Biopython code that builds the backbone (N, CA, C, O; Angstrom):
import numpy as np
from Bio.PDB.StructureBuilder import StructureBuilder

atoms = [
    (1, "ILE", "N", (-69.248, 59.709, -21.736)),
    (1, "ILE", "CA", (-68.507, 58.769, -21.443)),
    (1, "ILE", "C", (-67.413, 58.523, -20.837)),
    (1, "ILE", "O", (-66.638, 59.097, -21.601)),
    (2, "PRO", "N", (-66.684, 58.033, -19.912)),
    (2, "PRO", "CA", (-65.493, 58.366, -20.052)),
    (2, "PRO", "C", (-64.464, 57.479, -21.129)),
    (2, "PRO", "O", (-64.659, 56.354, -21.588)),
    (3, "LYS", "N", (-63.313, 58.399, -21.353)),
    (3, "LYS", "CA", (-62.694, 57.503, -22.687)),
    (3, "LYS", "C", (-61.836, 56.244, -22.038)),
    (3, "LYS", "O", (-61.250, 55.459, -22.784)),
    (4, "ARG", "N", (-61.808, 56.126, -20.811)),
    (4, "ARG", "CA", (-61.048, 54.888, -20.590)),
    (4, "ARG", "C", (-62.008, 53.730, -20.514)),
    (4, "ARG", "O", (-61.940, 52.579, -20.085)),
    (5, "VAL", "N", (-62.934, 54.476, -21.098)),
    (5, "VAL", "CA", (-64.145, 52.532, -21.209)),
    (5, "VAL", "C", (-63.679, 52.177, -22.560)),
    (5, "VAL", "O", (-63.425, 51.030, -22.928)),
    (6, "PHE", "N", (-63.577, 53.325, -23.326)),
    (6, "PHE", "CA", (-63.281, 52.848, -24.998)),
    (6, "PHE", "C", (-62.021, 51.741, -25.035)),
    (6, "PHE", "O", (-62.105, 50.848, -25.879)),
    (7, "ALA", "N", (-61.012, 51.770, -24.264)),
    (7, "ALA", "CA", (-59.889, 51.254, -24.312)),
    (7, "ALA", "C", (-60.057, 49.629, -23.883)),
    (7, "ALA", "O", (-58.977, 49.078, -23.669)),
    (8, "LYS", "N", (-61.266, 48.779, -23.726)),
    (8, "LYS", "CA", (-61.472, 48.187, -22.848)),
    (8, "LYS", "C", (-61.344, 46.926, -24.052)),
    (8, "LYS", "O", (-61.602, 47.078, -25.247)),
    (9, "ASN", "N", (-61.019, 46.043, -23.596)),
    (9, "ASN", "CA", (-60.481, 44.624, -24.752)),
    (9, "ASN", "C", (-61.805, 43.796, -24.559)),
    (9, "ASN", "O", (-62.244, 43.127, -25.494)),
    (10, "SER", "N", (-62.351, 43.839, -23.506)),
    (10, "SER", "CA", (-63.574, 42.671, -22.786)),
    (10, "SER", "C", (-64.140, 43.404, -22.038)),
    (10, "SER", "O", (-63.548, 44.342, -21.503)),
    (11, "LEU", "N", (-65.470, 43.131, -21.823)),
    (11, "LEU", "CA", (-66.192, 43.630, -20.654)),
    (11, "LEU", "C", (-66.398, 43.211, -19.527)),
    (11, "LEU", "O", (-67.220, 43.522, -18.665)),
    (12, "HIS", "N", (-65.092, 42.013, -19.607)),
    (12, "HIS", "CA", (-64.676, 41.814, -18.074)),
    (12, "HIS", "C", (-63.756, 42.978, -17.266)),
    (12, "HIS", "O", (-63.384, 42.920, -16.094)),
    (13, "GLN", "N", (-63.507, 44.030, -18.228)),
    (13, "GLN", "CA", (-62.168, 44.822, -17.979)),
    (13, "GLN", "C", (-63.231, 46.134, -17.318)),
    (13, "GLN", "O", (-62.933, 47.167, -16.719)),
    (14, "VAL", "N", (-64.090, 45.768, -17.582)),
    (14, "VAL", "CA", (-65.084, 46.974, -17.015)),
    (14, "VAL", "C", (-65.347, 47.135, -15.381)),
    (14, "VAL", "O", (-65.699, 46.093, -14.829)),
    (15, "ASP", "N", (-65.227, 48.233, -14.598)),
    (15, "ASP", "CA", (-65.570, 48.486, -13.312)),
    (15, "ASP", "C", (-66.486, 48.741, -13.069)),
    (15, "ASP", "O", (-67.175, 49.296, -13.925)),
    (16, "LEU", "N", (-67.018, 48.482, -11.764)),
    (16, "LEU", "CA", (-68.612, 48.543, -11.640)),
    (16, "LEU", "C", (-68.849, 50.279, -11.679)),
    (16, "LEU", "O", (-69.997, 50.601, -11.987)),
    (17, "LEU", "N", (-68.036, 51.240, -11.444)),
    (17, "LEU", "CA", (-68.658, 52.587, -11.861)),
    (17, "LEU", "C", (-68.248, 52.953, -13.089)),
    (17, "LEU", "O", (-68.414, 54.142, -13.361)),
    (18, "GLU", "N", (-67.696, 52.178, -14.011)),
    (18, "GLU", "CA", (-67.787, 52.126, -15.575)),
    (18, "GLU", "C", (-68.839, 51.413, -16.025)),
    (18, "GLU", "O", (-69.060, 51.713, -17.198)),
    (19, "ALA", "N", (-69.720, 50.453, -15.536)),
    (19, "ALA", "CA", (-70.631, 49.661, -15.838)),
    (19, "ALA", "C", (-72.022, 50.455, -15.639)),
    (19, "ALA", "O", (-72.993, 50.352, -16.388)),
    (20, "LEU", "N", (-71.910, 51.501, -14.152)),
    (20, "LEU", "CA", (-72.912, 52.362, -13.819)),
    (20, "LEU", "C", (-73.006, 53.631, -14.777)),
    (20, "LEU", "O", (-74.128, 54.025, -15.098)),
    (21, "THR", "N", (-71.661, 54.405, -15.330)),
    (21, "THR", "CA", (-71.661, 55.482, -15.843)),
    (21, "THR", "C", (-72.245, 54.786, -17.548)),
    (21, "THR", "O", (-72.789, 55.531, -18.363)),
    (22, "LEU", "N", (-72.038, 53.505, -17.791)),
    (22, "LEU", "CA", (-72.357, 53.344, -19.426)),
    (22, "LEU", "C", (-74.161, 53.098, -19.436)),
    (22, "LEU", "O", (-74.807, 53.374, -20.447)),
    (23, "CYS", "N", (-74.835, 52.543, -18.156)),
    (23, "CYS", "CA", (-75.931, 52.498, -18.045)),
    (23, "CYS", "C", (-76.910, 54.086, -17.740)),
    (23, "CYS", "O", (-78.089, 54.379, -17.938)),
    (24, "GLN", "N", (-76.087, 54.611, -17.348)),
    (24, "GLN", "CA", (-76.493, 56.447, -17.365)),
    (24, "GLN", "C", (-76.581, 56.465, -18.650)),
    (24, "GLN", "O", (-77.695, 56.826, -19.030)),
    (25, "ALA", "N", (-75.713, 56.173, -19.625)),
    (25, "ALA", "CA", (-75.451, 56.701, -20.330)),
    (25, "ALA", "C", (-76.576, 56.461, -21.899)),
    (25, "ALA", "O", (-76.830, 57.279, -22.784)),
    (26, "LEU", "N", (-77.034, 55.051, -21.742)),
    (26, "LEU", "CA", (-77.992, 54.555, -22.425)),
    (26, "LEU", "C", (-79.393, 54.700, -21.756)),
    (26, "LEU", "O", (-80.358, 54.081, -22.205)),
    (27, "ASP", "N", (-79.494, 55.557, -20.639)),
    (27, "ASP", "CA", (-80.918, 56.038, -19.740)),
    (27, "ASP", "C", (-81.451, 54.857, -19.453)),
    (27, "ASP", "O", (-82.623, 54.695, -19.795)),
    (28, "LYS", "N", (-80.768, 53.785, -18.789)),
    (28, "LYS", "CA", (-81.299, 52.623, -18.292)),
    (28, "LYS", "C", (-80.424, 52.257, -17.106)),
    (28, "LYS", "O", (-79.922, 51.148, -16.922)),
    (29, "THR", "N", (-80.291, 53.404, -16.264)),
    (29, "THR", "CA", (-80.124, 53.100, -14.844)),
    (29, "THR", "C", (-80.678, 52.530, -13.754)),
    (29, "THR", "O", (-81.629, 53.131, -13.252)),
    (30, "PRO", "N", (-80.242, 51.302, -13.158)),
    (30, "PRO", "CA", (-81.144, 50.843, -12.557)),
    (30, "PRO", "C", (-81.072, 51.105, -10.975)),
    (30, "PRO", "O", (-80.131, 51.751, -10.514)),
    (31, "GLU", "N", (-81.920, 50.672, -10.288)),
    (31, "GLU", "CA", (-81.902, 51.201, -8.858)),
    (31, "GLU", "C", (-80.720, 50.366, -8.164)),
    (31, "GLU", "O", (-80.799, 49.149, -8.337)),
    (32, "THR", "N", (-80.055, 50.652, -7.698)),
    (32, "THR", "CA", (-78.621, 50.248, -7.099)),
    (32, "THR", "C", (-78.101, 50.682, -5.595)),
    (32, "THR", "O", (-77.782, 51.748, -5.067)),
    (33, "VAL", "N", (-78.155, 49.752, -5.314)),
    (33, "VAL", "CA", (-77.720, 49.242, -3.545)),
    (33, "VAL", "C", (-76.302, 49.070, -3.673)),
    (33, "VAL", "O", (-75.854, 48.353, -4.568)),
    (34, "ILE", "N", (-75.370, 49.809, -2.659)),
    (34, "ILE", "CA", (-73.810, 48.908, -2.441)),
    (34, "ILE", "C", (-73.529, 49.037, -1.491)),
    (34, "ILE", "O", (-73.391, 50.076, -0.846)),
    (35, "VAL", "N", (-73.387, 48.003, -1.215)),
    (35, "VAL", "CA", (-72.991, 47.506, 0.146)),
    (35, "VAL", "C", (-71.028, 47.000, 0.191)),
    (35, "VAL", "O", (-70.362, 46.239, -0.510)),
    (36, "GLY", "N", (-70.751, 47.727, 1.170)),
    (36, "GLY", "CA", (-69.406, 47.425, 1.025)),
    (36, "GLY", "C", (-68.468, 47.973, 2.516)),
    (36, "GLY", "O", (-69.234, 48.409, 3.376)),
    (37, "VAL", "N", (-67.145, 48.004, 2.873)),
    (37, "VAL", "CA", (-66.409, 48.028, 3.627)),
    (37, "VAL", "C", (-65.186, 49.125, 3.692)),
    (37, "VAL", "O", (-64.031, 48.859, 3.359)),
    (38, "GLU", "N", (-65.594, 50.301, 4.139)),
    (38, "GLU", "CA", (-64.187, 50.950, 4.417)),
    (38, "GLU", "C", (-63.264, 50.467, 4.894)),
    (38, "GLU", "O", (-63.428, 50.019, 6.029)),
    (39, "PRO", "N", (-62.056, 50.351, 4.336)),
    (39, "PRO", "CA", (-60.939, 49.909, 4.848)),
    (39, "PRO", "C", (-60.229, 50.945, 6.493)),
    (39, "PRO", "O", (-60.131, 52.168, 6.393)),
    (40, "LYS", "N", (-59.954, 50.461, 7.400)),
    (40, "LYS", "CA", (-59.482, 51.364, 8.498)),
    (40, "LYS", "C", (-57.978, 51.610, 8.389)),
    (40, "LYS", "O", (-57.363, 52.634, 8.681)),
    (41, "ASP", "N", (-57.446, 50.276, 7.832)),
    (41, "ASP", "CA", (-55.788, 50.504, 7.530)),
    (41, "ASP", "C", (-55.837, 50.039, 6.298)),
    (41, "ASP", "O", (-56.614, 49.122, 6.035)),
    (42, "ILE", "N", (-55.114, 50.525, 5.447)),
    (42, "ILE", "CA", (-54.651, 50.206, 4.037)),
    (42, "ILE", "C", (-53.223, 49.327, 4.063)),
    (42, "ILE", "O", (-52.875, 48.728, 3.045)),
    (43, "LYS", "N", (-52.554, 49.291, 5.078)),
    (43, "LYS", "CA", (-51.037, 49.370, 5.051)),
    (43, "LYS", "C", (-51.190, 47.687, 5.416)),
    (43, "LYS", "O", (-50.637, 46.924, 4.625)),
    (44, "THR", "N", (-51.741, 47.240, 6.294)),
    (44, "THR", "CA", (-51.501, 45.873, 7.098)),
    (44, "THR", "C", (-52.275, 44.817, 5.860)),
    (44, "THR", "O", (-53.271, 45.248, 5.280)),
    (45, "VAL", "N", (-51.893, 43.851, 5.628)),
    (45, "VAL", "CA", (-52.166, 42.981, 4.298)),
    (45, "VAL", "C", (-52.459, 41.611, 5.183)),
    (45, "VAL", "O", (-51.597, 41.084, 5.887)),
    (46, "CYS", "N", (-53.807, 41.120, 5.035)),
    (46, "CYS", "CA", (-54.454, 40.137, 5.804)),
    (46, "CYS", "C", (-54.730, 39.470, 4.767)),
    (46, "CYS", "O", (-54.791, 40.121, 3.724)),
    (47, "LEU", "N", (-55.024, 37.768, 4.683)),
    (47, "LEU", "CA", (-55.761, 37.307, 4.112)),
    (47, "LEU", "C", (-57.277, 36.833, 4.582)),
    (47, "LEU", "O", (-58.203, 36.357, 3.925)),
    (48, "GLU", "N", (-57.178, 37.089, 5.698)),
    (48, "GLU", "CA", (-58.500, 36.784, 6.748)),
    (48, "GLU", "C", (-59.111, 38.227, 6.974)),
    (48, "GLU", "O", (-58.450, 39.262, 6.885)),
    (49, "LEU", "N", (-60.656, 38.152, 7.322)),
    (49, "LEU", "CA", (-61.166, 39.399, 7.653)),
    (49, "LEU", "C", (-60.224, 39.841, 8.940)),
    (49, "LEU", "O", (-59.550, 39.135, 9.690)),
    (50, "THR", "N", (-60.424, 41.250, 8.917)),
    (50, "THR", "CA", (-59.947, 41.420, 10.839)),
    (50, "THR", "C", (-60.839, 41.517, 11.474)),
    (50, "THR", "O", (-61.875, 41.931, 10.955)),
    (51, "PRO", "N", (-60.805, 41.141, 13.001)),
    (51, "PRO", "CA", (-61.957, 40.880, 13.773)),
    (51, "PRO", "C", (-62.744, 42.278, 13.671)),
    (51, "PRO", "O", (-63.894, 42.059, 14.052)),
    (52, "PRO", "N", (-62.623, 43.337, 13.387)),
    (52, "PRO", "CA", (-63.622, 44.545, 13.562)),
    (52, "PRO", "C", (-64.469, 44.203, 12.496)),
    (52, "PRO", "O", (-65.637, 44.509, 12.736)),
    (53, "VAL", "N", (-64.256, 43.570, 11.184)),
    (53, "VAL", "CA", (-65.039, 43.253, 10.227)),
    (53, "VAL", "C", (-65.855, 42.074, 10.220)),
    (53, "VAL", "O", (-66.799, 41.777, 9.488)),
    (54, "GLN", "N", (-65.199, 41.321, 11.380)),
    (54, "GLN", "CA", (-65.707, 39.874, 11.528)),
    (54, "GLN", "C", (-67.121, 40.006, 11.990)),
    (54, "GLN", "O", (-68.239, 39.625, 11.642)),
    (55, "GLU", "N", (-66.422, 40.908, 13.180)),
    (55, "GLU", "CA", (-67.964, 41.716, 14.023)),
    (55, "GLU", "C", (-68.828, 41.728, 13.623)),
    (55, "GLU", "O", (-69.843, 41.580, 14.304)),
    (56, "ARG", "N", (-68.855, 41.910, 12.322)),
    (56, "ARG", "CA", (-70.186, 42.816, 11.858)),
    (56, "ARG", "C", (-70.611, 41.991, 10.507)),
    (56, "ARG", "O", (-71.542, 42.341, 9.782)),
    (57, "VAL", "N", (-69.971, 41.098, 10.330)),
    (57, "VAL", "CA", (-70.537, 39.991, 9.303)),
    (57, "VAL", "C", (-71.837, 39.653, 9.396)),
    (57, "VAL", "O", (-72.390, 39.310, 8.351)),
    (58, "ASP", "N", (-72.598, 39.671, 10.621)),
    (58, "ASP", "CA", (-73.636, 38.954, 10.973)),
    (58, "ASP", "C", (-75.016, 40.262, 10.393)),
    (58, "ASP", "O", (-76.023, 40.022, 9.727)),
    (59, "ASP", "N", (-74.542, 41.603, 10.954)),
    (59, "ASP", "CA", (-75.055, 42.267, 10.206)),
    (59, "ASP", "C", (-75.273, 42.684, 9.311)),
    (59, "ASP", "O", (-76.332, 43.239, 9.014)),
    (60, "LEU", "N", (-73.755, 42.441, 8.223)),
    (60, "LEU", "CA", (-73.768, 42.628, 6.692)),
    (60, "LEU", "C", (-74.907, 41.485, 6.051)),
    (60, "LEU", "O", (-75.730, 41.804, 5.193)),
    (61, "ILE", "N", (-74.801, 40.196, 6.594)),
    (61, "ILE", "CA", (-75.625, 39.067, 6.221)),
    (61, "ILE", "C", (-77.121, 39.574, 6.407)),
    (61, "ILE", "O", (-77.843, 39.278, 5.454)),
    (62, "LEU", "N", (-77.831, 40.387, 7.598)),
    (62, "LEU", "CA", (-78.941, 40.618, 7.802)),
    (62, "LEU", "C", (-79.323, 42.087, 7.194)),
    (62, "LEU", "O", (-80.524, 42.353, 7.223)),
    (63, "MET", "N", (-78.467, 43.046, 6.660)),
    (63, "MET", "CA", (-78.876, 44.057, 5.799)),
    (63, "MET", "C", (-78.708, 43.317, 4.094)),
    (63, "MET", "O", (-79.286, 43.893, 3.173)),
    (64, "VAL", "N", (-78.219, 42.552, 3.923)),
    (64, "VAL", "CA", (-78.595, 42.060, 2.633)),
    (64, "VAL", "C", (-79.868, 41.343, 2.619)),
    (64, "VAL", "O", (-80.826, 41.584, 1.885)),
    (65, "LEU", "N", (-79.762, 40.336, 3.610)),
    (65, "LEU", "CA", (-81.163, 39.796, 3.525)),
    (65, "LEU", "C", (-82.569, 40.825, 3.221)),
    (65, "LEU", "O", (-83.356, 40.854, 2.275)),
    (66, "GLY", "N", (-82.501, 41.389, 4.105)),
    (66, "GLY", "CA", (-83.454, 42.665, 4.567)),
    (66, "GLY", "C", (-83.935, 43.445, 3.177)),
    (66, "GLY", "O", (-85.065, 43.850, 2.906)),
    (67, "GLU", "N", (-82.481, 43.543, 2.226)),
    (67, "GLU", "CA", (-82.631, 44.184, 1.206)),
    (67, "GLU", "C", (-83.464, 43.451, -0.238)),
    (67, "GLU", "O", (-84.244, 43.868, -1.093)),
    (68, "LEU", "N", (-82.842, 42.245, 0.048)),
    (68, "LEU", "CA", (-83.609, 41.123, -0.722)),
    (68, "LEU", "C", (-84.682, 41.005, -0.852)),
    (68, "LEU", "O", (-85.256, 40.854, -1.930)),
    (69, "ASP", "N", (-85.402, 41.071, 0.716)),
    (69, "ASP", "CA", (-86.672, 40.880, 1.014)),
    (69, "ASP", "C", (-87.624, 42.354, 0.443)),
    (69, "ASP", "O", (-88.717, 42.297, -0.120)),
    (70, "ARG", "N", (-87.009, 43.355, 0.708)),
    (70, "ARG", "CA", (-87.223, 44.822, 0.121)),
    (70, "ARG", "C", (-87.734, 44.624, -1.004)),
    (70, "ARG", "O", (-88.850, 45.097, -1.219)),
    (71, "LEU", "N", (-87.076, 43.898, -1.990)),
    (71, "LEU", "CA", (-86.962, 43.539, -3.479)),
    (71, "LEU", "C", (-88.158, 42.320, -3.875)),
    (71, "LEU", "O", (-88.621, 42.157, -5.004)),
    (72, "GLY", "N", (-88.414, 41.756, -3.006)),
    (72, "GLY", "CA", (-89.497, 40.698, -3.155)),
    (72, "GLY", "C", (-88.614, 39.342, -3.708)),
    (72, "GLY", "O", (-89.171, 38.459, -4.360)),
    (73, "ALA", "N", (-87.357, 39.301, -3.407)),
    (73, "ALA", "CA", (-86.911, 38.266, -3.688)),
    (73, "ALA", "C", (-86.952, 37.042, -2.724)),
    (73, "ALA", "O", (-87.053, 37.123, -1.500)),
    (74, "GLU", "N", (-86.842, 35.679, -3.594)),
    (74, "GLU", "CA", (-86.741, 34.361, -2.893)),
    (74, "GLU", "C", (-85.350, 33.780, -2.271)),
    (74, "GLU", "O", (-84.388, 33.506, -2.989)),
    (75, "TYR", "N", (-85.352, 33.671, -1.285)),
    (75, "TYR", "CA", (-84.112, 32.984, -0.874)),
    (75, "TYR", "C", (-84.376, 32.020, -0.210)),
    (75, "TYR", "O", (-85.558, 31.904, 0.116)),
    (76, "LYS", "N", (-83.522, 31.098, 0.188)),
    (76, "LYS", "CA", (-83.516, 30.122, 1.625)),
    (76, "LYS", "C", (-81.511, 29.906, 1.548)),
    (76, "LYS", "O", (-80.497, 29.951, 0.852)),
    (77, "PRO", "N", (-82.171, 29.630, 3.044)),
    (77, "PRO", "CA", (-80.301, 29.538, 3.538)),
    (77, "PRO", "C", (-79.786, 27.825, 2.987)),
    (77, "PRO", "O", (-80.292, 26.704, 2.931)),
    (78, "ARG", "N", (-78.815, 28.316, 2.742)),
    (78, "ARG", "CA", (-78.049, 26.810, 2.474)),
    (78, "ARG", "C", (-78.160, 25.964, 3.764)),
    (78, "ARG", "O", (-78.553, 26.401, 4.846)),
    (79, "GLU", "N", (-77.702, 24.501, 3.470)),
    (79, "GLU", "CA", (-77.901, 23.595, 4.309)),
    (79, "GLU", "C", (-76.615, 23.638, 5.046)),
    (79, "GLU", "O", (-75.564, 23.659, 4.404)),
    (80, "VAL", "N", (-76.614, 23.651, 6.319)),
    (80, "VAL", "CA", (-75.448, 23.925, 7.321)),
    (80, "VAL", "C", (-75.223, 22.463, 7.981)),
    (80, "VAL", "O", (-76.123, 21.798, 8.494)),
    (81, "LEU", "N", (-73.840, 22.072, 7.874)),
    (81, "LEU", "CA", (-73.971, 20.847, 8.222)),
    (81, "LEU", "C", (-73.644, 20.622, 10.105)),
    (81, "LEU", "O", (-73.673, 19.562, 10.731)),
    (82, "ASP", "N", (-73.375, 21.900, 10.584)),
    (82, "ASP", "CA", (-73.101, 22.170, 11.846)),
    (82, "ASP", "C", (-73.206, 23.836, 12.057)),
    (82, "ASP", "O", (-72.547, 24.682, 11.453)),
    (83, "GLN", "N", (-74.156, 24.044, 13.016)),
    (83, "GLN", "CA", (-74.202, 25.322, 13.539)),
    (83, "GLN", "C", (-73.295, 26.175, 13.783)),
    (83, "GLN", "O", (-73.619, 27.357, 13.898)),
    (84, "ASP", "N", (-71.839, 25.745, 13.931)),
    (84, "ASP", "CA", (-70.984, 26.110, 14.411)),
    (84, "ASP", "C", (-70.376, 26.771, 13.214)),
    (84, "ASP", "O", (-69.488, 27.612, 13.359)),
    (85, "GLN", "N", (-70.884, 26.374, 11.881)),
    (85, "GLN", "CA", (-69.931, 27.029, 10.488)),
    (85, "GLN", "C", (-70.939, 27.988, 10.222)),
    (85, "GLN", "O", (-70.644, 28.672, 9.242)),
    (86, "SER", "N", (-72.130, 28.311, 10.795)),
    (86, "SER", "CA", (-72.931, 29.646, 10.271)),
    (86, "SER", "C", (-72.379, 30.717, 11.192)),
    (86, "SER", "O", (-72.165, 30.686, 12.404)),
    (87, "PRO", "N", (-72.158, 31.936, 10.039)),
    (87, "PRO", "CA", (-71.906, 33.007, 11.347)),
    (87, "PRO", "C", (-73.236, 33.413, 11.682)),
    (87, "PRO", "O", (-73.532, 33.611, 12.861)),
    (88, "ILE", "N", (-74.314, 33.599, 10.481)),
    (88, "ILE", "CA", (-75.556, 33.803, 11.339)),
    (88, "ILE", "C", (-76.031, 33.406, 12.421)),
    (88, "ILE", "O", (-76.594, 34.038, 13.315)),
    (89, "LEU", "N", (-75.757, 32.181, 12.309)),
    (89, "LEU", "CA", (-76.067, 31.402, 14.369)),
    (89, "LEU", "C", (-75.333, 31.435, 15.269)),
    (89, "LEU", "O", (-75.548, 30.834, 16.322)),
    (90, "ARG", "N", (-74.178, 32.241, 15.011)),
    (90, "ARG", "CA", (-73.675, 32.295, 16.026)),
    (90, "ARG", "C", (-73.802, 33.301, 17.218)),
    (90, "ARG", "O", (-74.503, 34.239, 16.838)),
    (91, "THR", "N", (-73.538, 33.410, 18.059)),
    (91, "THR", "CA", (-73.754, 34.693, 19.087)),
    (91, "THR", "C", (-72.969, 35.462, 19.083)),
    (91, "THR", "O", (-72.037, 35.073, 18.380)),
    (92, "PRO", "N", (-72.767, 36.561, 19.564)),
    (92, "PRO", "CA", (-71.755, 37.553, 19.753)),
    (92, "PRO", "C", (-70.578, 37.327, 20.756)),
    (92, "PRO", "O", (-70.722, 37.215, 21.973)),
    (93, "GLY", "N", (-69.348, 37.272, 20.052)),
    (93, "GLY", "CA", (-68.384, 36.954, 20.545)),
    (93, "GLY", "C", (-68.059, 35.419, 20.111)),
    (93, "GLY", "O", (-66.895, 35.244, 20.472)),
    (94, "GLU", "N", (-68.369, 34.649, 19.721)),
    (94, "GLU", "CA", (-68.221, 33.547, 19.248)),
    (94, "GLU", "C", (-67.666, 33.731, 18.020)),
    (94, "GLU", "O", (-68.465, 33.903, 17.100)),
    (95, "ARG", "N", (-66.394, 33.741, 17.742)),
    (95, "ARG", "CA", (-65.845, 33.854, 16.604)),
    (95, "ARG", "C", (-64.738, 33.084, 16.174)),
    (95, "ARG", "O", (-63.989, 32.582, 17.012)),
    (96, "GLY", "N", (-64.479, 32.877, 14.498)),
    (96, "GLY", "CA", (-63.418, 32.276, 14.280)),
    (96, "GLY", "C", (-61.932, 32.704, 14.720)),
    (96, "GLY", "O", (-61.737, 33.726, 15.379)),
    (97, "THR", "N", (-60.828, 31.785, 14.277)),
    (97, "THR", "CA", (-59.574, 32.373, 14.998)),
    (97, "THR", "C", (-59.165, 33.183, 13.678)),
    (97, "THR", "O", (-59.901, 33.205, 12.691)),
    (98, "TYR", "N", (-57.962, 33.831, 13.737)),
    (98, "TYR", "CA", (-57.590, 34.766, 12.537)),
    (98, "TYR", "C", (-56.080, 34.429, 12.530)),
    (98, "TYR", "O", (-55.402, 34.296, 13.548)),
    (99, "SER", "N", (-55.594, 34.297, 11.142)),
    (99, "SER", "CA", (-54.414, 34.565, 11.165)),
    (99, "SER", "C", (-53.514, 35.536, 11.280)),
    (99, "SER", "O", (-54.022, 36.609, 10.955)),
    (100, "SER", "N", (-52.289, 35.644, 11.632)),
    (100, "SER", "CA", (-51.551, 36.939, 11.518)),
    (100, "SER", "C", (-51.321, 37.657, 10.178)),
    (100, "SER", "O", (-51.011, 37.146, 9.102)),
    (101, "CYS", "N", (-51.608, 39.384, 10.569)),
    (101, "CYS", "CA", (-51.399, 40.054, 9.144)),
    (101, "CYS", "C", (-49.973, 40.606, 9.351)),
    (101, "CYS", "O", (-49.440, 40.957, 10.404)),
    (102, "VAL", "N", (-49.502, 40.600, 8.149)),
    (102, "VAL", "CA", (-48.481, 41.714, 8.192)),
    (102, "VAL", "C", (-48.586, 43.066, 7.563)),
    (102, "VAL", "O", (-47.667, 43.876, 7.683)),
]
sb = StructureBuilder()
sb.init_structure("model")
sb.init_model(0)
sb.init_chain("A")
sb.init_seg("    ")
for serial, (resi, resn, name, xyz) in enumerate(atoms, 1):
    if name == "N":
        sb.init_residue(resn, " ", resi, " ")
    sb.init_atom(name, np.array(xyz, "f"), 0.0, 1.0, " ", f" {name:<3s}", serial, name[0])
structure = sb.get_structure()
C-alpha cells in the first residue's frame, strides 16, 4: 500500500487510484471500467467543454448506457422539458454555444 494512503485524515482525501489499490490489498478488486477524456491542451483554461469534447458527449452517454446494459442495471432517462435540452436527442452539428477560453 502506498505510504501516501496512510497520511490521509479522511476517506474523502483518497483518490481513485488509491481506492483501487486498497481494494487490491484487501483482495476485493471489483470489475472496473473507467471512462475519461484525454486532454489535448493542458494550458488553456475553459469553464465549458471544448468543441471537440462536446461533439463526443453523445457517444460518451451511449457508451455509459451500454455499460449499464451490460451490467444489467436499470435506468430511465430523466424527464426533459424541451427536446433541445437533451444532448442525446440532438442531431450532429446542433451544439450549444461555447464561452471563450483563456
